[in-house]
PDB file of N, CA, C and O in Angstrom:
ATOM      1  N   UNK A   1     -15.301 135.401  51.777  1.00  0.00           N
ATOM      2  CA  UNK A   1     -14.849 134.222  52.479  1.00  0.00           C
ATOM      3  C   UNK A   1     -14.489 133.160  51.443  1.00  0.00           C
ATOM      4  O   UNK A   1     -15.225 132.952  50.478  1.00  0.00           O
ATOM      5  N   UNK A   2     -13.380 132.503  51.641  1.00  0.00           N
ATOM      6  CA  UNK A   2     -12.938 131.481  50.700  1.00  0.00           C
ATOM      7  C   UNK A   2     -13.739 130.192  50.901  1.00  0.00           C
ATOM      8  O   UNK A   2     -14.350 129.965  51.945  1.00  0.00           O
ATOM      9  N   UNK A   3     -13.711 129.377  49.876  1.00  0.00           N
ATOM     10  CA  UNK A   3     -14.402 128.085  49.946  1.00  0.00           C
ATOM     11  C   UNK A   3     -13.895 127.289  51.149  1.00  0.00           C
ATOM     12  O   UNK A   3     -14.690 126.707  51.887  1.00  0.00           O
ATOM     13  N   UNK A   4     -12.581 127.260  51.349  1.00  0.00           N
ATOM     14  CA  UNK A   4     -12.009 126.498  52.464  1.00  0.00           C
ATOM     15  C   UNK A   4     -12.471 127.056  53.809  1.00  0.00           C
ATOM     16  O   UNK A   4     -12.700 126.295  54.749  1.00  0.00           O
ATOM     17  N   UNK A   5     -12.609 128.368  53.906  1.00  0.00           N
ATOM     18  CA  UNK A   5     -13.092 128.972  55.156  1.00  0.00           C
ATOM     19  C   UNK A   5     -14.527 128.516  55.444  1.00  0.00           C
ATOM     20  O   UNK A   5     -14.870 128.228  56.590  1.00  0.00           O
ATOM     21  N   UNK A   6     -15.358 128.453  54.407  1.00  0.00           N
ATOM     22  CA  UNK A   6     -16.711 127.929  54.589  1.00  0.00           C
ATOM     23  C   UNK A   6     -16.658 126.496  55.119  1.00  0.00           C
ATOM     24  O   UNK A   6     -17.349 126.158  56.080  1.00  0.00           O
ATOM     25  N   UNK A   7     -15.844 125.669  54.494  1.00  0.00           N
ATOM     26  CA  UNK A   7     -15.740 124.256  54.886  1.00  0.00           C
ATOM     27  C   UNK A   7     -15.235 124.143  56.326  1.00  0.00           C
ATOM     28  O   UNK A   7     -15.752 123.343  57.106  1.00  0.00           O
ATOM     29  N   UNK A   8     -14.241 124.932  56.673  1.00  0.00           N
ATOM     30  CA  UNK A   8     -13.704 124.908  58.043  1.00  0.00           C
ATOM     31  C   UNK A   8     -14.777 125.300  59.060  1.00  0.00           C
ATOM     32  O   UNK A   8     -14.908 124.661  60.104  1.00  0.00           O
ATOM     33  N   UNK A   9     -15.537 126.344  58.757  1.00  0.00           N
ATOM     34  CA  UNK A   9     -16.593 126.794  59.662  1.00  0.00           C
ATOM     35  C   UNK A   9     -17.701 125.758  59.803  1.00  0.00           C
ATOM     36  O   UNK A   9     -18.245 125.570  60.891  1.00  0.00           O
ATOM     37  N   UNK A  10     -18.032 125.094  58.716  1.00  0.00           N
ATOM     38  CA  UNK A  10     -19.058 124.053  58.749  1.00  0.00           C
ATOM     39  C   UNK A  10     -18.596 122.897  59.628  1.00  0.00           C
ATOM     40  O   UNK A  10     -19.369 122.357  60.419  1.00  0.00           O
ATOM     41  N   UNK A  11     -17.322 122.522  59.481  1.00  0.00           N
ATOM     42  CA  UNK A  11     -16.800 121.424  60.300  1.00  0.00           C
ATOM     43  C   UNK A  11     -16.821 121.800  61.785  1.00  0.00           C
ATOM     44  O   UNK A  11     -17.154 120.968  62.629  1.00  0.00           O
ATOM     45  N   UNK A  12     -16.467 123.044  62.106  1.00  0.00           N
ATOM     46  CA  UNK A  12     -16.502 123.491  63.497  1.00  0.00           C
ATOM     47  C   UNK A  12     -17.928 123.436  64.055  1.00  0.00           C
ATOM     48  O   UNK A  12     -18.144 123.042  65.201  1.00  0.00           O
ATOM     49  N   UNK A  13     -18.885 123.834  63.232  1.00  0.00           N
ATOM     50  CA  UNK A  13     -20.275 123.903  63.688  1.00  0.00           C
ATOM     51  C   UNK A  13     -20.924 122.523  63.795  1.00  0.00           C
ATOM     52  O   UNK A  13     -21.643 122.246  64.755  1.00  0.00           O
ATOM     53  N   UNK A  14     -20.670 121.660  62.810  1.00  0.00           N
ATOM     54  CA  UNK A  14     -21.395 120.385  62.733  1.00  0.00           C
ATOM     55  C   UNK A  14     -20.548 119.171  63.105  1.00  0.00           C
ATOM     56  O   UNK A  14     -21.081 118.114  63.442  1.00  0.00           O
ATOM     57  N   UNK A  15     -19.217 119.330  63.041  1.00  0.00           N
ATOM     58  CA  UNK A  15     -18.341 118.186  63.252  1.00  0.00           C
ATOM     59  C   UNK A  15     -18.236 117.288  62.032  1.00  0.00           C
ATOM     60  O   UNK A  15     -17.655 116.205  62.097  1.00  0.00           O
ATOM     61  N   UNK A  16     -18.803 117.743  60.914  1.00  0.00           N
ATOM     62  CA  UNK A  16     -18.828 116.920  59.698  1.00  0.00           C
ATOM     63  C   UNK A  16     -17.966 117.529  58.594  1.00  0.00           C
ATOM     64  O   UNK A  16     -17.864 118.747  58.448  1.00  0.00           O
ATOM     65  N   UNK A  17     -17.352 116.635  57.828  1.00  0.00           N
ATOM     66  CA  UNK A  17     -16.555 117.028  56.666  1.00  0.00           C
ATOM     67  C   UNK A  17     -17.436 116.970  55.413  1.00  0.00           C
ATOM     68  O   UNK A  17     -18.539 116.426  55.459  1.00  0.00           O
ATOM     69  N   UNK A  18     -16.961 117.523  54.306  1.00  0.00           N
ATOM     70  CA  UNK A  18     -17.724 117.382  53.063  1.00  0.00           C
ATOM     71  C   UNK A  18     -17.996 115.913  52.706  1.00  0.00           C
ATOM     72  O   UNK A  18     -19.058 115.589  52.174  1.00  0.00           O
ATOM     73  N   UNK A  19     -17.050 115.043  52.996  1.00  0.00           N
ATOM     74  CA  UNK A  19     -17.246 113.619  52.712  1.00  0.00           C
ATOM     75  C   UNK A  19     -18.392 113.053  53.548  1.00  0.00           C
ATOM     76  O   UNK A  19     -19.176 112.236  53.065  1.00  0.00           O
ATOM     77  N   UNK A  20     -18.486 113.492  54.811  1.00  0.00           N
ATOM     78  CA  UNK A  20     -19.597 113.057  55.662  1.00  0.00           C
ATOM     79  C   UNK A  20     -20.932 113.498  55.064  1.00  0.00           C
ATOM     80  O   UNK A  20     -21.891 112.729  55.020  1.00  0.00           O
ATOM     81  N   UNK A  21     -20.976 114.747  54.605  1.00  0.00           N
ATOM     82  CA  UNK A  21     -22.209 115.253  54.010  1.00  0.00           C
ATOM     83  C   UNK A  21     -22.542 114.510  52.722  1.00  0.00           C
ATOM     84  O   UNK A  21     -23.713 114.260  52.436  1.00  0.00           O
ATOM     85  N   UNK A  22     -21.533 114.158  51.949  1.00  0.00           N
ATOM     86  CA  UNK A  22     -21.777 113.397  50.716  1.00  0.00           C
ATOM     87  C   UNK A  22     -22.416 112.052  51.034  1.00  0.00           C
ATOM     88  O   UNK A  22     -23.347 111.627  50.351  1.00  0.00           O
ATOM     89  N   UNK A  23     -21.920 111.382  52.066  1.00  0.00           N
ATOM     90  CA  UNK A  23     -22.494 110.088  52.463  1.00  0.00           C
ATOM     91  C   UNK A  23     -23.937 110.259  52.909  1.00  0.00           C
ATOM     92  O   UNK A  23     -24.800 109.462  52.543  1.00  0.00           O
ATOM     93  N   UNK A  24     -24.201 111.286  53.692  1.00  0.00           N
ATOM     94  CA  UNK A  24     -25.561 111.545  54.154  1.00  0.00           C
ATOM     95  C   UNK A  24     -26.482 111.885  52.978  1.00  0.00           C
ATOM     96  O   UNK A  24     -27.629 111.442  52.931  1.00  0.00           O
ATOM     97  N   UNK A  25     -25.967 112.678  52.029  1.00  0.00           N
ATOM     98  CA  UNK A  25     -26.754 113.040  50.848  1.00  0.00           C
ATOM     99  C   UNK A  25     -27.061 111.803  50.004  1.00  0.00           C
ATOM    100  O   UNK A  25     -28.138 111.687  49.420  1.00  0.00           O
ATOM    101  N   UNK A  26     -26.110 110.893  49.951  1.00  0.00           N
ATOM    102  CA  UNK A  26     -26.339 109.652  49.213  1.00  0.00           C
ATOM    103  C   UNK A  26     -27.429 108.821  49.889  1.00  0.00           C
ATOM    104  O   UNK A  26     -28.287 108.246  49.219  1.00  0.00           O
ATOM    105  N   UNK A  27     -27.388 108.765  51.215  1.00  0.00           N
ATOM    106  CA  UNK A  27     -28.413 108.030  51.964  1.00  0.00           C
ATOM    107  C   UNK A  27     -29.801 108.638  51.735  1.00  0.00           C
ATOM    108  O   UNK A  27     -30.801 107.921  51.719  1.00  0.00           O
ATOM    109  N   UNK A  28     -29.857 109.964  51.557  1.00  0.00           N
ATOM    110  CA  UNK A  28     -31.129 110.655  51.313  1.00  0.00           C
ATOM    111  C   UNK A  28     -31.578 110.536  49.854  1.00  0.00           C
ATOM    112  O   UNK A  28     -32.704 110.901  49.518  1.00  0.00           O
ATOM    113  N   UNK A  29     -30.693 110.022  48.987  1.00  0.00           N
ATOM    114  CA  UNK A  29     -31.035 109.885  47.579  1.00  0.00           C
ATOM    115  C   UNK A  29     -30.681 111.098  46.739  1.00  0.00           C
ATOM    116  O   UNK A  29     -31.025 111.154  45.559  1.00  0.00           O
ATOM    117  N   UNK A  30     -29.993 112.074  47.332  1.00  0.00           N
ATOM    118  CA  UNK A  30     -29.587 113.266  46.586  1.00  0.00           C
ATOM    119  C   UNK A  30     -28.385 112.985  45.686  1.00  0.00           C
ATOM    120  O   UNK A  30     -28.158 113.702  44.712  1.00  0.00           O
ATOM    121  N   UNK A  31     -27.624 111.958  46.004  1.00  0.00           N
ATOM    122  CA  UNK A  31     -26.472 111.562  45.189  1.00  0.00           C
ATOM    123  C   UNK A  31     -26.671 110.103  44.794  1.00  0.00           C
ATOM    124  O   UNK A  31     -26.941 109.244  45.634  1.00  0.00           O
ATOM    125  N   UNK A  32     -26.532 109.850  43.511  1.00  0.00           N
ATOM    126  CA  UNK A  32     -26.664 108.483  42.993  1.00  0.00           C
ATOM    127  C   UNK A  32     -25.491 108.214  42.056  1.00  0.00           C
ATOM    128  O   UNK A  32     -25.186 109.006  41.164  1.00  0.00           O
ATOM    129  N   UNK A  33     -24.848 107.081  42.284  1.00  0.00           N
ATOM    130  CA  UNK A  33     -23.683 106.721  41.473  1.00  0.00           C
ATOM    131  C   UNK A  33     -22.618 107.813  41.499  1.00  0.00           C
ATOM    132  O   UNK A  33     -21.951 108.068  40.496  1.00  0.00           O
ATOM    133  N   UNK A  34     -22.465 108.453  42.657  1.00  0.00           N
ATOM    134  CA  UNK A  34     -21.427 109.462  42.830  1.00  0.00           C
ATOM    135  C   UNK A  34     -21.747 110.834  42.278  1.00  0.00           C
ATOM    136  O   UNK A  34     -20.902 111.728  42.327  1.00  0.00           O
ATOM    137  N   UNK A  35     -22.952 111.023  41.750  1.00  0.00           N
ATOM    138  CA  UNK A  35     -23.316 112.307  41.154  1.00  0.00           C
ATOM    139  C   UNK A  35     -24.702 112.745  41.609  1.00  0.00           C
ATOM    140  O   UNK A  35     -25.528 111.928  42.019  1.00  0.00           O
ATOM    141  N   UNK A  36     -24.936 114.043  41.529  1.00  0.00           N
ATOM    142  CA  UNK A  36     -26.269 114.568  41.801  1.00  0.00           C
ATOM    143  C   UNK A  36     -27.069 114.460  40.500  1.00  0.00           C
ATOM    144  O   UNK A  36     -26.703 115.078  39.500  1.00  0.00           O
ATOM    145  N   UNK A  37     -28.148 113.687  40.502  1.00  0.00           N
ATOM    146  CA  UNK A  37     -28.945 113.550  39.280  1.00  0.00           C
ATOM    147  C   UNK A  37     -29.556 114.891  38.857  1.00  0.00           C
ATOM    148  O   UNK A  37     -29.782 115.767  39.692  1.00  0.00           O
ATOM    149  N   UNK A  38     -29.816 115.041  37.580  1.00  0.00           N
ATOM    150  CA  UNK A  38     -30.398 116.283  37.070  1.00  0.00           C
ATOM    151  C   UNK A  38     -31.784 116.543  37.649  1.00  0.00           C
ATOM    152  O   UNK A  38     -32.250 117.683  37.661  1.00  0.00           O
ATOM    153  N   UNK A  39     -32.436 115.503  38.123  1.00  0.00           N
ATOM    154  CA  UNK A  39     -33.774 115.664  38.696  1.00  0.00           C
ATOM    155  C   UNK A  39     -33.735 116.242  40.113  1.00  0.00           C
ATOM    156  O   UNK A  39     -34.769 116.666  40.630  1.00  0.00           O
ATOM    157  N   UNK A  40     -32.561 116.266  40.746  1.00  0.00           N
ATOM    158  CA  UNK A  40     -32.414 116.824  42.088  1.00  0.00           C
ATOM    159  C   UNK A  40     -31.947 118.273  41.957  1.00  0.00           C
ATOM    160  O   UNK A  40     -30.894 118.549  41.382  1.00  0.00           O
ATOM    161  N   UNK A  41     -32.733 119.177  42.491  1.00  0.00           N
ATOM    162  CA  UNK A  41     -32.423 120.605  42.419  1.00  0.00           C
ATOM    163  C   UNK A  41     -31.557 121.036  43.600  1.00  0.00           C
ATOM    164  O   UNK A  41     -31.644 120.460  44.685  1.00  0.00           O
ATOM    165  N   UNK A  42     -30.735 122.036  43.385  1.00  0.00           N
ATOM    166  CA  UNK A  42     -29.874 122.559  44.443  1.00  0.00           C
ATOM    167  C   UNK A  42     -30.694 122.965  45.660  1.00  0.00           C
ATOM    168  O   UNK A  42     -30.263 122.762  46.795  1.00  0.00           O
ATOM    169  N   UNK A  43     -31.871 123.536  45.430  1.00  0.00           N
ATOM    170  CA  UNK A  43     -32.726 123.981  46.528  1.00  0.00           C
ATOM    171  C   UNK A  43     -33.125 122.834  47.447  1.00  0.00           C
ATOM    172  O   UNK A  43     -33.227 123.021  48.660  1.00  0.00           O
ATOM    173  N   UNK A  44     -33.348 121.662  46.891  1.00  0.00           N
ATOM    174  CA  UNK A  44     -33.704 120.503  47.722  1.00  0.00           C
ATOM    175  C   UNK A  44     -32.573 120.183  48.702  1.00  0.00           C
ATOM    176  O   UNK A  44     -32.807 119.912  49.879  1.00  0.00           O
ATOM    177  N   UNK A  45     -31.366 120.220  48.197  1.00  0.00           N
ATOM    178  CA  UNK A  45     -30.210 119.894  49.031  1.00  0.00           C
ATOM    179  C   UNK A  45     -29.933 121.006  50.031  1.00  0.00           C
ATOM    180  O   UNK A  45     -29.704 120.733  51.209  1.00  0.00           O
ATOM    181  N   UNK A  46     -29.951 122.252  49.581  1.00  0.00           N
ATOM    182  CA  UNK A  46     -29.655 123.350  50.504  1.00  0.00           C
ATOM    183  C   UNK A  46     -30.732 123.475  51.582  1.00  0.00           C
ATOM    184  O   UNK A  46     -30.414 123.765  52.735  1.00  0.00           O
ATOM    185  N   UNK A  47     -31.989 123.263  51.229  1.00  0.00           N
ATOM    186  CA  UNK A  47     -33.050 123.303  52.245  1.00  0.00           C
ATOM    187  C   UNK A  47     -32.844 122.221  53.295  1.00  0.00           C
ATOM    188  O   UNK A  47     -33.018 122.471  54.488  1.00  0.00           O
ATOM    189  N   UNK A  48     -32.477 121.027  52.862  1.00  0.00           N
ATOM    190  CA  UNK A  48     -32.198 119.924  53.787  1.00  0.00           C
ATOM    191  C   UNK A  48     -31.047 120.293  54.723  1.00  0.00           C
ATOM    192  O   UNK A  48     -31.128 120.063  55.929  1.00  0.00           O
ATOM    193  N   UNK A  49     -29.987 120.861  54.173  1.00  0.00           N
ATOM    194  CA  UNK A  49     -28.834 121.251  54.989  1.00  0.00           C
ATOM    195  C   UNK A  49     -29.195 122.352  55.983  1.00  0.00           C
ATOM    196  O   UNK A  49     -28.757 122.327  57.134  1.00  0.00           O
ATOM    197  N   UNK A  50     -29.988 123.310  55.536  1.00  0.00           N
ATOM    198  CA  UNK A  50     -30.409 124.403  56.418  1.00  0.00           C
ATOM    199  C   UNK A  50     -31.279 123.885  57.562  1.00  0.00           C
ATOM    200  O   UNK A  50     -31.078 124.242  58.723  1.00  0.00           O
ATOM    201  N   UNK A  51     -32.248 123.037  57.214  1.00  0.00           N
ATOM    202  CA  UNK A  51     -33.192 122.533  58.210  1.00  0.00           C
ATOM    203  C   UNK A  51     -32.549 121.527  59.163  1.00  0.00           C
ATOM    204  O   UNK A  51     -32.787 121.574  60.369  1.00  0.00           O
ATOM    205  N   UNK A  52     -31.752 120.637  58.633  1.00  0.00           N
ATOM    206  CA  UNK A  52     -31.197 119.554  59.443  1.00  0.00           C
ATOM    207  C   UNK A  52     -29.963 119.976  60.229  1.00  0.00           C
ATOM    208  O   UNK A  52     -29.775 119.544  61.366  1.00  0.00           O
ATOM    209  N   UNK A  53     -29.124 120.814  59.633  1.00  0.00           N
ATOM    210  CA  UNK A  53     -27.847 121.160  60.257  1.00  0.00           C
ATOM    211  C   UNK A  53     -27.749 122.635  60.644  1.00  0.00           C
ATOM    212  O   UNK A  53     -26.703 123.086  61.112  1.00  0.00           O
ATOM    213  N   UNK A  54     -28.823 123.377  60.451  1.00  0.00           N
ATOM    214  CA  UNK A  54     -28.880 124.799  60.810  1.00  0.00           C
ATOM    215  C   UNK A  54     -27.777 125.606  60.122  1.00  0.00           C
ATOM    216  O   UNK A  54     -27.180 126.500  60.720  1.00  0.00           O
ATOM    217  N   UNK A  55     -27.522 125.276  58.861  1.00  0.00           N
ATOM    218  CA  UNK A  55     -26.525 126.021  58.091  1.00  0.00           C
ATOM    219  C   UNK A  55     -27.195 127.220  57.433  1.00  0.00           C
ATOM    220  O   UNK A  55     -28.382 127.183  57.110  1.00  0.00           O
ATOM    221  N   UNK A  56     -26.421 128.279  57.239  1.00  0.00           N
ATOM    222  CA  UNK A  56     -26.893 129.409  56.464  1.00  0.00           C
ATOM    223  C   UNK A  56     -26.839 129.080  54.980  1.00  0.00           C
ATOM    224  O   UNK A  56     -26.314 128.041  54.580  1.00  0.00           O
ATOM    225  N   UNK A  57     -27.386 129.975  54.174  1.00  0.00           N
ATOM    226  CA  UNK A  57     -27.452 129.702  52.735  1.00  0.00           C
ATOM    227  C   UNK A  57     -26.067 129.524  52.110  1.00  0.00           C
ATOM    228  O   UNK A  57     -25.853 128.584  51.345  1.00  0.00           O
ATOM    229  N   UNK A  58     -25.136 130.407  52.426  1.00  0.00           N
ATOM    230  CA  UNK A  58     -23.789 130.315  51.847  1.00  0.00           C
ATOM    231  C   UNK A  58     -23.086 129.025  52.230  1.00  0.00           C
ATOM    232  O   UNK A  58     -22.415 128.404  51.406  1.00  0.00           O
ATOM    233  N   UNK A  59     -23.241 128.630  53.477  1.00  0.00           N
ATOM    234  CA  UNK A  59     -22.614 127.390  53.940  1.00  0.00           C
ATOM    235  C   UNK A  59     -23.268 126.169  53.294  1.00  0.00           C
ATOM    236  O   UNK A  59     -22.589 125.206  52.935  1.00  0.00           O
ATOM    237  N   UNK A  60     -24.590 126.219  53.151  1.00  0.00           N
ATOM    238  CA  UNK A  60     -25.285 125.119  52.480  1.00  0.00           C
ATOM    239  C   UNK A  60     -24.850 125.022  51.021  1.00  0.00           C
ATOM    240  O   UNK A  60     -24.688 123.924  50.489  1.00  0.00           O
ATOM    241  N   UNK A  61     -24.660 126.176  50.373  1.00  0.00           N
ATOM    242  CA  UNK A  61     -24.203 126.167  48.981  1.00  0.00           C
ATOM    243  C   UNK A  61     -22.781 125.621  48.868  1.00  0.00           C
ATOM    244  O   UNK A  61     -22.444 124.980  47.872  1.00  0.00           O
ATOM    245  N   UNK A  62     -21.943 125.866  49.877  1.00  0.00           N
ATOM    246  CA  UNK A  62     -20.582 125.320  49.858  1.00  0.00           C
ATOM    247  C   UNK A  62     -20.627 123.795  49.909  1.00  0.00           C
ATOM    248  O   UNK A  62     -19.862 123.127  49.212  1.00  0.00           O
ATOM    249  N   UNK A  63     -21.516 123.243  50.729  1.00  0.00           N
ATOM    250  CA  UNK A  63     -21.640 121.784  50.791  1.00  0.00           C
ATOM    251  C   UNK A  63     -22.222 121.250  49.488  1.00  0.00           C
ATOM    252  O   UNK A  63     -21.792 120.206  48.998  1.00  0.00           O
ATOM    253  N   UNK A  64     -23.189 121.951  48.929  1.00  0.00           N
ATOM    254  CA  UNK A  64     -23.733 121.551  47.627  1.00  0.00           C
ATOM    255  C   UNK A  64     -22.611 121.522  46.583  1.00  0.00           C
ATOM    256  O   UNK A  64     -22.502 120.576  45.802  1.00  0.00           O
ATOM    257  N   UNK A  65     -21.788 122.561  46.580  1.00  0.00           N
ATOM    258  CA  UNK A  65     -20.657 122.611  45.628  1.00  0.00           C
ATOM    259  C   UNK A  65     -19.697 121.452  45.868  1.00  0.00           C
ATOM    260  O   UNK A  65     -19.189 120.858  44.917  1.00  0.00           O
ATOM    261  N   UNK A  66     -19.449 121.133  47.122  1.00  0.00           N
ATOM    262  CA  UNK A  66     -18.564 119.997  47.441  1.00  0.00           C
ATOM    263  C   UNK A  66     -19.183 118.694  46.932  1.00  0.00           C
ATOM    264  O   UNK A  66     -18.475 117.818  46.436  1.00  0.00           O
ATOM    265  N   UNK A  67     -20.481 118.573  47.054  1.00  0.00           N
ATOM    266  CA  UNK A  67     -21.163 117.364  46.557  1.00  0.00           C
ATOM    267  C   UNK A  67     -21.060 117.263  45.042  1.00  0.00           C
ATOM    268  O   UNK A  67     -21.074 116.165  44.484  1.00  0.00           O
ATOM    269  N   UNK A  68     -20.956 118.411  44.377  1.00  0.00           N
ATOM    270  CA  UNK A  68     -20.810 118.431  42.914  1.00  0.00           C
ATOM    271  C   UNK A  68     -19.358 118.242  42.488  1.00  0.00           C
ATOM    272  O   UNK A  68     -19.067 118.134  41.296  1.00  0.00           O
ATOM    273  N   UNK A  69     -18.430 118.200  43.477  1.00  0.00           N
ATOM    274  CA  UNK A  69     -17.044 117.914  43.132  1.00  0.00           C
ATOM    275  C   UNK A  69     -16.062 119.048  43.380  1.00  0.00           C
ATOM    276  O   UNK A  69     -14.859 118.864  43.194  1.00  0.00           O
ATOM    277  N   UNK A  70     -16.542 120.212  43.794  1.00  0.00           N
ATOM    278  CA  UNK A  70     -15.633 121.342  44.071  1.00  0.00           C
ATOM    279  C   UNK A  70     -14.751 120.997  45.259  1.00  0.00           C
ATOM    280  O   UNK A  70     -15.233 120.466  46.260  1.00  0.00           O
ATOM    281  N   UNK A  71     -13.471 121.295  45.155  1.00  0.00           N
ATOM    282  CA  UNK A  71     -12.537 121.004  46.234  1.00  0.00           C
ATOM    283  C   UNK A  71     -11.810 122.244  46.733  1.00  0.00           C
ATOM    284  O   UNK A  71     -11.156 122.195  47.774  1.00  0.00           O
ATOM    285  N   UNK A  72     -11.912 123.355  46.008  1.00  0.00           N
ATOM    286  CA  UNK A  72     -11.250 124.594  46.447  1.00  0.00           C
ATOM    287  C   UNK A  72     -11.983 125.799  45.939  1.00  0.00           C
ATOM    288  O   UNK A  72     -11.575 126.928  46.207  1.00  0.00           O
TER     289      UNK A  72
END
């Protein structure tokens, strides 16, 4: 599955775009000054996405990648 397909499926399921998730991650303190601090582990973010938005691991990793700046 392509990165864009993951993003499309996430939007269908949650109604949220990667930008929406970035804002939410910033509110949670996972993103500071536009970046994920080295003290924040990928597992913290993916667990939050799985628990809060019922995403699978691959979909949570796609949002994590988007938060790190991946666009395609």
